[in-house]
ZADO-1210 file (C-alpha; in nm, 4 decimals, padded with zeros to 6 digits):
<atoms>
<atom x="01.0365" y="02.6590" z="-00.7653" code="MET" pos="1"/>
<atom x="01.0771" y="02.5405" z="-01.1646" code="HIS" pos="2"/>
<atom x="01.3586" y="02.3428" z="-01.0419" code="ALA" pos="3"/>
<atom x="01.1977" y="02.1480" z="-00.7617" code="ILE" pos="4"/>
<atom x="00.9189" y="02.0779" z="-01.0469" code="LYS" pos="5"/>
<atom x="01.1195" y="01.9853" z="-01.2874" code="GLN" pos="6"/>
<atom x="01.3532" y="01.7368" z="-00.9740" code="PHE" pos="7"/>
<atom x="01.0465" y="01.5594" z="-00.8865" code="PHE" pos="8"/>
<atom x="00.8832" y="01.5169" z="-01.2453" code="TYR" pos="9"/>
<atom x="01.2664" y="01.3798" z="-01.3676" code="SER" pos="10"/>
<atom x="01.1842" y="01.0399" z="-01.3817" code="ASN" pos="11"/>
<atom x="01.4972" y="00.9168" z="-01.2252" code="ASN" pos="12"/>
<atom x="01.4837" y="01.1964" z="-00.9363" code="SER" pos="13"/>
<atom x="01.1084" y="01.1255" z="-00.8210" code="GLN" pos="14"/>
<atom x="01.2481" y="00.7128" z="-00.7790" code="ILE" pos="15"/>
<atom x="01.5624" y="00.7961" z="-00.6183" code="ASN" pos="16"/>
<atom x="01.4190" y="00.9985" z="-00.3904" code="VAL" pos="17"/>
<atom x="01.1083" y="00.7590" z="-00.3300" code="GLY" pos="18"/>
<atom x="01.3221" y="00.4953" z="-00.2765" code="LEU" pos="19"/>
<atom x="01.4967" y="00.6657" z="-00.0174" code="LEU" pos="20"/>
<atom x="01.2061" y="00.8173" z="00.1845" code="LEU" pos="21"/>
<atom x="01.0251" y="00.4202" z="00.1682" code="THR" pos="22"/>
<atom x="01.3823" y="00.1987" z="00.2812" code="SER" pos="23"/>
<atom x="01.4348" y="00.4666" z="00.5167" code="LEU" pos="24"/>
<atom x="01.0667" y="00.3906" z="00.6645" code="ILE" pos="25"/>
<atom x="01.1284" y="00.0150" z="00.6529" code="LEU" pos="26"/>
<atom x="01.4583" y="00.0471" z="00.7912" code="LEU" pos="27"/>
<atom x="01.3129" y="00.2096" z="01.1156" code="LEU" pos="28"/>
<atom x="01.0236" y="00.0010" z="01.1454" code="ALA" pos="29"/>
<atom x="01.2696" y="-00.3316" z="01.1101" code="ILE" pos="30"/>
<atom x="01.5437" y="-00.1505" z="01.3645" code="LEU" pos="31"/>
<atom x="01.3230" y="00.0488" z="01.5061" code="GLY" pos="32"/>
<atom x="01.2285" y="-00.1750" z="01.8571" code="PRO" pos="33"/>
<atom x="01.5629" y="-00.2556" z="01.8809" code="TRP" pos="34"/>
<atom x="01.7255" y="00.1021" z="01.9360" code="LEU" pos="35"/>
<atom x="01.3939" y="00.2635" z="02.1278" code="ALA" pos="36"/>
<atom x="01.5390" y="00.3254" z="02.4817" code="PRO" pos="37"/>
<atom x="01.2193" y="00.1943" z="02.7033" code="TYR" pos="38"/>
<atom x="00.9777" y="-00.0060" z="02.6119" code="ALA" pos="39"/>
<atom x="00.6171" y="00.0454" z="02.4370" code="ALA" pos="40"/>
<atom x="00.4002" y="00.0359" z="02.7292" code="GLN" pos="41"/>
<atom x="00.6705" y="00.1867" z="03.0041" code="GLU" pos="42"/>
<atom x="00.4981" y="00.4392" z="03.2146" code="MET" pos="43"/>
<atom x="00.8669" y="00.7636" z="03.2008" code="VAL" pos="44"/>
<atom x="00.7073" y="01.0084" z="03.3306" code="ASP" pos="45"/>
<atom x="00.3968" y="01.2847" z="03.3356" code="ALA" pos="46"/>
<atom x="00.1156" y="01.2745" z="03.1014" code="ARG" pos="47"/>
<atom x="00.1792" y="01.5040" z="02.8151" code="TYR" pos="48"/>
<atom x="00.5780" y="01.5661" z="02.9051" code="SER" pos="49"/>
<atom x="00.7160" y="01.8332" z="02.7005" code="LEU" pos="50"/>
<atom x="01.0629" y="01.6910" z="02.5480" code="PRO" pos="51"/>
<atom x="01.3504" y="01.6662" z="02.8012" code="GLN" pos="52"/>
<atom x="01.6765" y="01.4969" z="02.8678" code="ALA" pos="53"/>
<atom x="01.5995" y="01.1481" z="02.8099" code="GLY" pos="54"/>
<atom x="01.2739" y="01.1731" z="02.6669" code="ILE" pos="55"/>
<atom x="01.3980" y="01.3166" z="02.3023" code="ALA" pos="56"/>
<atom x="00.9724" y="01.3967" z="02.2202" code="LEU" pos="57"/>
<atom x="00.8502" y="01.3781" z="02.5055" code="GLY" pos="58"/>
<atom x="00.4948" y="01.1491" z="02.6872" code="THR" pos="59"/>
<atom x="00.2415" y="01.0348" z="02.5552" code="ASP" pos="60"/>
<atom x="-00.1304" y="01.0466" z="02.7251" code="TYR" pos="61"/>
<atom x="-00.0531" y="00.7804" z="02.9661" code="LEU" pos="62"/>
<atom x="00.3524" y="00.9408" z="03.0007" code="GLY" pos="63"/>
<atom x="00.4981" y="00.6717" z="02.7816" code="GLN" pos="64"/>
<atom x="00.7716" y="00.8022" z="02.5735" code="ASP" pos="65"/>
<atom x="00.6639" y="00.8499" z="02.2083" code="VAL" pos="66"/>
<atom x="00.9873" y="00.8240" z="02.0814" code="PHE" pos="67"/>
<atom x="01.0062" y="00.4706" z="02.1744" code="SER" pos="68"/>
<atom x="00.6273" y="00.4043" z="02.1286" code="ARG" pos="69"/>
<atom x="00.7311" y="00.5839" z="01.8055" code="VAL" pos="70"/>
<atom x="01.0208" y="00.3128" z="01.6822" code="LEU" pos="71"/>
<atom x="00.8131" y="00.0319" z="01.7869" code="HIS" pos="72"/>
<atom x="00.4517" y="00.0852" z="01.6128" code="GLY" pos="73"/>
<atom x="00.5877" y="00.1324" z="01.2838" code="GLY" pos="74"/>
<atom x="00.6627" y="-00.2239" z="01.2246" code="ILE" pos="75"/>
<atom x="00.2691" y="-00.2863" z="01.1796" code="SER" pos="76"/>
<atom x="00.1131" y="-00.0472" z="00.9423" code="ILE" pos="77"/>
<atom x="00.4382" y="-00.1855" z="00.7046" code="VAL" pos="78"/>
<atom x="00.4173" y="-00.5162" z="00.6978" code="TRP" pos="79"/>
<atom x="00.0317" y="-00.4636" z="00.7227" code="MET" pos="80"/>
<atom x="00.0064" y="-00.2091" z="00.3725" code="SER" pos="81"/>
<atom x="00.2665" y="-00.4435" z="00.2148" code="ILE" pos="82"/>
<atom x="00.0769" y="-00.7946" z="00.3387" code="ALA" pos="83"/>
<atom x="-00.2892" y="-00.6083" z="00.1649" code="SER" pos="84"/>
<atom x="-00.1078" y="-00.4461" z="-00.1786" code="ALA" pos="85"/>
<atom x="00.0536" y="-00.8378" z="-00.2412" code="LEU" pos="86"/>
<atom x="-00.2735" y="-01.0244" z="-00.1659" code="LEU" pos="87"/>
<atom x="-00.4566" y="-00.8143" z="-00.3586" code="GLY" pos="88"/>
<atom x="-00.2563" y="-00.7644" z="-00.6323" code="LEU" pos="89"/>
<atom x="-00.1939" y="-01.1462" z="-00.6880" code="VAL" pos="90"/>
<atom x="-00.5893" y="-01.2540" z="-00.6656" code="LEU" pos="91"/>
<atom x="-00.6612" y="-00.9790" z="-00.8414" code="GLY" pos="92"/>
<atom x="-00.4614" y="-01.0542" z="-01.1706" code="VAL" pos="93"/>
<atom x="-00.5619" y="-01.4547" z="-01.1096" code="VAL" pos="94"/>
<atom x="-00.9331" y="-01.3723" z="-01.1859" code="LEU" pos="95"/>
<atom x="-00.8527" y="-01.0802" z="-01.4182" code="GLY" pos="96"/>
<atom x="-00.5985" y="-01.2962" z="-01.6462" code="LEU" pos="97"/>
<atom x="-00.9428" y="-01.5469" z="-01.5747" code="VAL" pos="98"/>
<atom x="-01.2236" y="-01.3019" z="-01.6643" code="ALA" pos="99"/>
<atom x="-01.0392" y="-01.1731" z="-01.9684" code="GLY" pos="100"/>
<atom x="-00.9164" y="-01.4852" z="-02.0996" code="PHE" pos="101"/>
<atom x="-01.1720" y="-01.7267" z="-02.1319" code="PHE" pos="102"/>
<atom x="-01.4835" y="-01.4014" z="-02.1609" code="LYS" pos="103"/>
<atom x="-01.8172" y="-01.5517" z="-02.1753" code="GLY" pos="104"/>
<atom x="-01.9693" y="-01.6280" z="-01.7955" code="ARG" pos="105"/>
<atom x="-01.7007" y="-01.6657" z="-01.6360" code="VAL" pos="106"/>
<atom x="-01.6427" y="-01.2484" z="-01.7079" code="ASP" pos="107"/>
<atom x="-01.9462" y="-01.1845" z="-01.6588" code="GLN" pos="108"/>
<atom x="-02.0012" y="-01.3851" z="-01.3126" code="VAL" pos="109"/>
<atom x="-01.6675" y="-01.1956" z="-01.2138" code="ILE" pos="110"/>
<atom x="-01.6925" y="-00.8734" z="-01.3661" code="ILE" pos="111"/>
<atom x="-02.0432" y="-00.8813" z="-01.2123" code="TRP" pos="112"/>
<atom x="-01.8767" y="-00.9814" z="-00.8324" code="THR" pos="113"/>
<atom x="-01.6569" y="-00.7210" z="-00.8888" code="ALA" pos="114"/>
<atom x="-01.8911" y="-00.3851" z="-00.9805" code="ASP" pos="115"/>
<atom x="-02.0824" y="-00.5558" z="-00.6793" code="ILE" pos="116"/>
<atom x="-01.7718" y="-00.4731" z="-00.4599" code="PHE" pos="117"/>
<atom x="-01.6417" y="-00.1894" z="-00.6090" code="LEU" pos="118"/>
<atom x="-01.9879" y="-00.0017" z="-00.5449" code="ALA" pos="119"/>
<atom x="-01.8392" y="-00.0455" z="-00.1530" code="PHE" pos="120"/>
<atom x="-01.6020" y="00.2423" z="-00.0676" code="PRO" pos="121"/>
<atom x="-01.2950" y="00.0454" z="00.0836" code="HIS" pos="122"/>
<atom x="-01.3334" y="00.2330" z="00.4136" code="LEU" pos="123"/>
<atom x="-01.6429" y="00.1018" z="00.4946" code="ILE" pos="124"/>
<atom x="-01.6418" y="-00.2212" z="00.3123" code="LEU" pos="125"/>
<atom x="-01.3405" y="-00.2491" z="00.6104" code="VAL" pos="126"/>
<atom x="-01.5220" y="-00.1015" z="00.8757" code="LEU" pos="127"/>
<atom x="-01.8337" y="-00.3470" z="00.8190" code="LEU" pos="128"/>
<atom x="-01.5834" y="-00.6541" z="00.7979" code="VAL" pos="129"/>
<atom x="-01.3422" y="-00.5337" z="01.1411" code="VAL" pos="130"/>
<atom x="-01.6626" y="-00.4395" z="01.3797" code="SER" pos="131"/>
<atom x="-01.8208" y="-00.7802" z="01.2910" code="MET" pos="132"/>
<atom x="-01.5338" y="-01.0618" z="01.3344" code="LEU" pos="133"/>
<atom x="-01.2374" y="-00.8300" z="01.4935" code="GLY" pos="134"/>
<atom x="-00.9342" y="-00.6406" z="01.5043" code="ARG" pos="135"/>
<atom x="-00.6769" y="-00.8922" z="01.4221" code="ASP" pos="136"/>
<atom x="-00.3904" y="-00.7691" z="01.2333" code="LYS" pos="137"/>
<atom x="-00.4292" y="-01.0741" z="00.9860" code="TRP" pos="138"/>
<atom x="-00.8084" y="-01.0313" z="00.9562" code="LEU" pos="139"/>
<atom x="-00.7323" y="-00.6011" z="00.8620" code="ILE" pos="140"/>
<atom x="-00.4845" y="-00.7251" z="00.6596" code="ALA" pos="141"/>
<atom x="-00.6582" y="-00.9410" z="00.4223" code="ILE" pos="142"/>
<atom x="-00.9686" y="-00.7338" z="00.3976" code="THR" pos="143"/>
<atom x="-00.7617" y="-00.4322" z="00.3150" code="VAL" pos="144"/>
<atom x="-00.6373" y="-00.6573" z="00.0289" code="ALA" pos="145"/>
<atom x="-01.0203" y="-00.7594" z="-00.0838" code="ILE" pos="146"/>
<atom x="-01.1075" y="-00.4262" z="-00.0898" code="ALA" pos="147"/>
<atom x="-00.8021" y="-00.3896" z="-00.3986" code="PHE" pos="148"/>
<atom x="-00.9276" y="-00.6825" z="-00.5438" code="VAL" pos="149"/>
<atom x="-01.2056" y="-00.5760" z="-00.7450" code="PRO" pos="150"/>
<atom x="-00.9492" y="-00.3225" z="-00.8874" code="GLY" pos="151"/>
<atom x="-00.7231" y="-00.4848" z="-01.0228" code="VAL" pos="152"/>
<atom x="-00.9854" y="-00.7340" z="-01.1833" code="ILE" pos="153"/>
<atom x="-01.0656" y="-00.4669" z="-01.3929" code="ARG" pos="154"/>
<atom x="-00.7266" y="-00.3321" z="-01.4529" code="LEU" pos="155"/>
<atom x="-00.5587" y="-00.7078" z="-01.5478" code="THR" pos="156"/>
<atom x="-00.8839" y="-00.8121" z="-01.7214" code="ARG" pos="157"/>
<atom x="-00.8660" y="-00.5456" z="-01.9511" code="GLY" pos="158"/>
<atom x="-00.4465" y="-00.5386" z="-02.0299" code="LEU" pos="159"/>
<atom x="-00.5306" y="-00.9128" z="-02.0914" code="ALA" pos="160"/>
<atom x="-00.8311" y="-00.9071" z="-02.3494" code="LEU" pos="161"/>
<atom x="-00.6244" y="-00.6847" z="-02.5526" code="SER" pos="162"/>
<atom x="-00.2854" y="-00.9176" z="-02.5338" code="ILE" pos="163"/>
<atom x="-00.4802" y="-01.2021" z="-02.6207" code="SER" pos="164"/>
<atom x="-00.6880" y="-01.0434" z="-03.0036" code="LYS" pos="165"/>
<atom x="-00.2505" y="-01.0670" z="-03.0658" code="HIS" pos="166"/>
<atom x="-00.1860" y="-01.3610" z="-03.3398" code="GLU" pos="167"/>
<atom x="00.1145" y="-01.5299" z="-03.0860" code="TYR" pos="168"/>
<atom x="-00.1997" y="-01.6040" z="-02.8514" code="ILE" pos="169"/>
<atom x="-00.3873" y="-01.7369" z="-03.0899" code="GLU" pos="170"/>
<atom x="-00.0925" y="-01.9843" z="-03.2490" code="VAL" pos="171"/>
<atom x="-00.0583" y="-02.1214" z="-02.9109" code="ALA" pos="172"/>
<atom x="-00.4314" y="-02.1777" z="-02.8776" code="GLU" pos="173"/>
<atom x="-00.4445" y="-02.3183" z="-03.2246" code="MET" pos="174"/>
<atom x="-00.1164" y="-02.5285" z="-03.1320" code="MET" pos="175"/>
<atom x="-00.3059" y="-02.7052" z="-02.7955" code="GLY" pos="176"/>
<atom x="-00.0953" y="-02.5243" z="-02.5378" code="TYR" pos="177"/>
<atom x="-00.2685" y="-02.5759" z="-02.1841" code="PRO" pos="178"/>
<atom x="-00.4939" y="-02.2606" z="-02.1037" code="HIS" pos="179"/>
<atom x="-00.2399" y="-02.2043" z="-01.7948" code="HIS" pos="180"/>
<atom x="00.0575" y="-02.2024" z="-01.9791" code="GLN" pos="181"/>
<atom x="-00.0173" y="-01.9777" z="-02.2188" code="ILE" pos="182"/>
<atom x="-00.1491" y="-01.7254" z="-01.9382" code="LEU" pos="183"/>
<atom x="00.1477" y="-01.7568" z="-01.7199" code="LEU" pos="184"/>
<atom x="00.3964" y="-01.7350" z="-01.9814" code="ARG" pos="185"/>
<atom x="00.2425" y="-01.5184" z="-02.2888" code="GLU" pos="186"/>
<atom x="00.0132" y="-01.3254" z="-02.1305" code="ILE" pos="187"/>
<atom x="00.0827" y="-01.2539" z="-01.7422" code="LEU" pos="188"/>
<atom x="00.4450" y="-01.1825" z="-01.8428" code="PRO" pos="189"/>
<atom x="00.3672" y="-00.8598" z="-02.1193" code="ASN" pos="190"/>
<atom x="00.1260" y="-00.6689" z="-01.8133" code="ILE" pos="191"/>
<atom x="00.3749" y="-00.7386" z="-01.6227" code="LEU" pos="192"/>
<atom x="00.4628" y="-00.3487" z="-01.6257" code="THR" pos="193"/>
<atom x="00.1691" y="-00.1970" z="-01.5816" code="PRO" pos="194"/>
<atom x="00.0114" y="-00.4406" z="-01.2760" code="LEU" pos="195"/>
<atom x="00.3400" y="-00.3047" z="-01.0790" code="LEU" pos="196"/>
<atom x="00.3073" y="00.0264" z="-01.0843" code="ILE" pos="197"/>
<atom x="-00.0496" y="-00.0726" z="-00.9824" code="HIS" pos="198"/>
<atom x="00.1338" y="-00.2266" z="-00.6793" code="LEU" pos="199"/>
<atom x="00.2919" y="00.0729" z="-00.5365" code="GLY" pos="200"/>
<atom x="00.0069" y="00.2947" z="-00.6015" code="THR" pos="201"/>
<atom x="-00.2011" y="00.0228" z="-00.4079" code="MET" pos="202"/>
<atom x="00.1066" y="00.0203" z="-00.1529" code="LEU" pos="203"/>
<atom x="00.0037" y="00.3517" z="-00.1043" code="SER" pos="204"/>
<atom x="-00.3517" y="00.3748" z="-00.0422" code="TRP" pos="205"/>
<atom x="-00.2997" y="00.1054" z="00.1782" code="SER" pos="206"/>
<atom x="-00.1116" y="00.3040" z="00.4045" code="VAL" pos="207"/>
<atom x="-00.3780" y="00.5179" z="00.3839" code="ALA" pos="208"/>
<atom x="-00.6675" y="00.2964" z="00.5112" code="LEU" pos="209"/>
<atom x="-00.4522" y="00.1380" z="00.7287" code="LEU" pos="210"/>
<atom x="-00.3760" y="00.4511" z="00.9210" code="SER" pos="211"/>
<atom x="-00.7224" y="00.5405" z="00.9212" code="GLY" pos="212"/>
<atom x="-00.8327" y="00.2418" z="01.0538" code="LEU" pos="213"/>
<atom x="-00.6642" y="00.2957" z="01.3843" code="SER" pos="214"/>
<atom x="-00.6796" y="00.6423" z="01.4270" code="PHE" pos="215"/>
<atom x="-01.1171" y="00.5911" z="01.3765" code="LEU" pos="216"/>
<atom x="-01.0727" y="00.3345" z="01.6715" code="GLY" pos="217"/>
<atom x="-01.0646" y="00.0178" z="01.4052" code="TYR" pos="218"/>
<atom x="-00.7524" y="-00.0915" z="01.3499" code="GLY" pos="219"/>
<atom x="-00.4338" y="-00.2006" z="01.5618" code="VAL" pos="220"/>
<atom x="-00.6070" y="-00.2242" z="01.8736" code="ALA" pos="221"/>
<atom x="-00.4016" y="-00.0930" z="02.2363" code="PRO" pos="222"/>
<atom x="-00.2011" y="-00.0827" z="02.4057" code="PRO" pos="223"/>
<atom x="00.0096" y="-00.1715" z="02.1509" code="GLU" pos="224"/>
<atom x="00.2286" y="00.0808" z="01.9400" code="ALA" pos="225"/>
<atom x="00.0845" y="00.2131" z="01.6045" code="ASP" pos="226"/>
<atom x="00.1551" y="00.5419" z="01.4897" code="TRP" pos="227"/>
<atom x="-00.1923" y="00.5334" z="01.3161" code="GLY" pos="228"/>
<atom x="-00.3595" y="00.4666" z="01.6657" code="LEU" pos="229"/>
<atom x="-00.1170" y="00.6988" z="01.8524" code="MET" pos="230"/>
<atom x="-00.2524" y="00.9877" z="01.6305" code="VAL" pos="231"/>
<atom x="-00.5807" y="00.8944" z="01.7743" code="ASN" pos="232"/>
<atom x="-00.4454" y="00.8553" z="02.1391" code="GLU" pos="233"/>
<atom x="-00.3190" y="01.1379" z="02.1544" code="ASN" pos="234"/>
<atom x="-00.5565" y="01.3811" z="01.9591" code="LYS" pos="235"/>
<atom x="-00.6907" y="01.5465" z="02.3488" code="GLY" pos="236"/>
<atom x="-00.3253" y="01.6805" z="02.3748" code="GLY" pos="237"/>
<atom x="-00.2101" y="01.8106" z="02.0524" code="LEU" pos="238"/>
<atom x="-00.2309" y="02.1985" z="02.1724" code="GLN" pos="239"/>
<atom x="-00.0359" y="02.0114" z="02.5037" code="ILE" pos="240"/>
<atom x="00.2342" y="01.7957" z="02.3617" code="GLN" pos="241"/>
<atom x="00.1919" y="01.8340" z="01.9487" code="PRO" pos="242"/>
<atom x="00.4890" y="01.5955" z="01.9245" code="PHE" pos="243"/>
<atom x="00.3198" y="01.2464" z="01.9770" code="SER" pos="244"/>
<atom x="00.0856" y="01.3504" z="01.7217" code="ILE" pos="245"/>
<atom x="00.2854" y="01.5187" z="01.4497" code="LEU" pos="246"/>
<atom x="00.5943" y="01.2460" z="01.5059" code="VAL" pos="247"/>
<atom x="00.3466" y="00.9777" z="01.3645" code="PRO" pos="248"/>
<atom x="00.1533" y="01.1706" z="01.0959" code="ILE" pos="249"/>
<atom x="00.5529" y="01.2977" z="00.9609" code="LEU" pos="250"/>
<atom x="00.6101" y="00.9349" z="00.8920" code="LEU" pos="251"/>
<atom x="00.2676" y="00.8413" z="00.7799" code="ILE" pos="252"/>
<atom x="00.3077" y="01.0674" z="00.5469" code="ALA" pos="253"/>
<atom x="00.6322" y="01.0376" z="00.4445" code="LEU" pos="254"/>
<atom x="00.5781" y="00.6246" z="00.3914" code="PHE" pos="255"/>
<atom x="00.2670" y="00.7426" z="00.1820" code="ALA" pos="256"/>
<atom x="00.4601" y="00.9604" z="-00.0385" code="LEU" pos="257"/>
<atom x="00.7924" y="00.7845" z="-00.0890" code="GLY" pos="258"/>
<atom x="00.5921" y="00.4985" z="-00.1917" code="THR" pos="259"/>
<atom x="00.3648" y="00.6676" z="-00.4468" code="ASN" pos="260"/>
<atom x="00.6484" y="00.8020" z="-00.6115" code="LEU" pos="261"/>
<atom x="00.8290" y="00.5063" z="-00.6877" code="LEU" pos="262"/>
<atom x="00.5034" y="00.4219" z="-00.8835" code="ALA" pos="263"/>
<atom x="00.4436" y="00.6825" z="-01.0585" code="GLU" pos="264"/>
<atom x="00.8572" y="00.7515" z="-01.1086" code="GLY" pos="265"/>
<atom x="00.8303" y="00.3711" z="-01.2708" code="PHE" pos="266"/>
<atom x="00.5028" y="00.4814" z="-01.4382" code="GLY" pos="267"/>
<atom x="00.6258" y="00.6820" z="-01.5911" code="ARG" pos="268"/>
<atom x="00.9898" y="00.5645" z="-01.7207" code="LYS" pos="269"/>
<atom x="00.8383" y="00.2832" z="-01.8525" code="PHE" pos="270"/>
<atom x="00.5830" y="00.5034" z="-02.0559" code="SER" pos="271"/>
<atom x="00.8435" y="00.6542" z="-02.2045" code="ARG" pos="272"/>
<atom x="01.0649" y="00.3382" z="-02.2997" code="ILE" pos="273"/>
<atom x="00.7463" y="00.1942" z="-02.4440" code="ASN" pos="274"/>
<atom x="00.7022" y="00.5328" z="-02.6525" code="GLU" pos="275"/>
<atom x="01.0359" y="00.4414" z="-02.8079" code="SER" pos="276"/>
<atom x="01.0182" y="00.1801" z="-02.8892" code="THR" pos="277"/>
<atom x="00.7036" y="00.2316" z="-03.0627" code="GLU" pos="278"/>
<atom x="00.8745" y="00.5458" z="-03.2323" code="VAL" pos="279"/>
<atom x="01.1969" y="00.3130" z="-03.3274" code="SER" pos="280"/>
<atom x="00.9572" y="-00.0145" z="-03.4905" code="GLU" pos="281"/>
<atom x="00.7701" y="00.2562" z="-03.7387" code="HIS" pos="282"/>
<atom x="01.1043" y="00.3847" z="-03.8135" code="ALA" pos="283"/>
</atoms>
């Protein structure tokens, strides 16, 4: 047990395992539709048929091939998770940099607005928007991204405030450099590492949130294949044909685990690099 813990808490091992799991899920999502033996909505046998020749994972609640729907169902959760995390990071970083650099009323307005959104749990906020405006994929992805923005604003603002106190920032202002140049060339590169680590964490949150939405019936609309939706559709046949639920759950868990290990592994690695740099500077 100690050897297993030591393996997973090793920075390189965490990064390698996370990269392997994430890469496998990405490849499955991208190549899956071309590898599927049947179309996603094709009826191949009776409802909840057990695995047999030609249907490796049995059939679902409508008699569709579970294996084919698994191969078709990964692309939506993958691109929506990545898009939500990236969009949330970009929006949050822009607003956080502005708040942390300009301070004053601009800072107050941005932080107060972020605090209002932080008062709403992510899931409730997304459910509210989706229930009013519809279940289009792009709308769901944007809503999830907006739910992440307040946290990114808070993180970016704190980092920007810390960096803006340094002398080279004051010198750049005294020399008359444009504000956008100071933000992009002086402040942003120095806070990029924790932001990229937070991106990996947001990616894990996106996977969980989007899967939860599909399970609750507010995500990808049927009859389209989606891993979270498959769990919701087939929950009534869990005792009859468990593969239609267990396989999508396993893939969702592996994707979330892979991205989480990547984020945590890089976080530990960069923190140790920073500690080593500080020690060498003091020496």
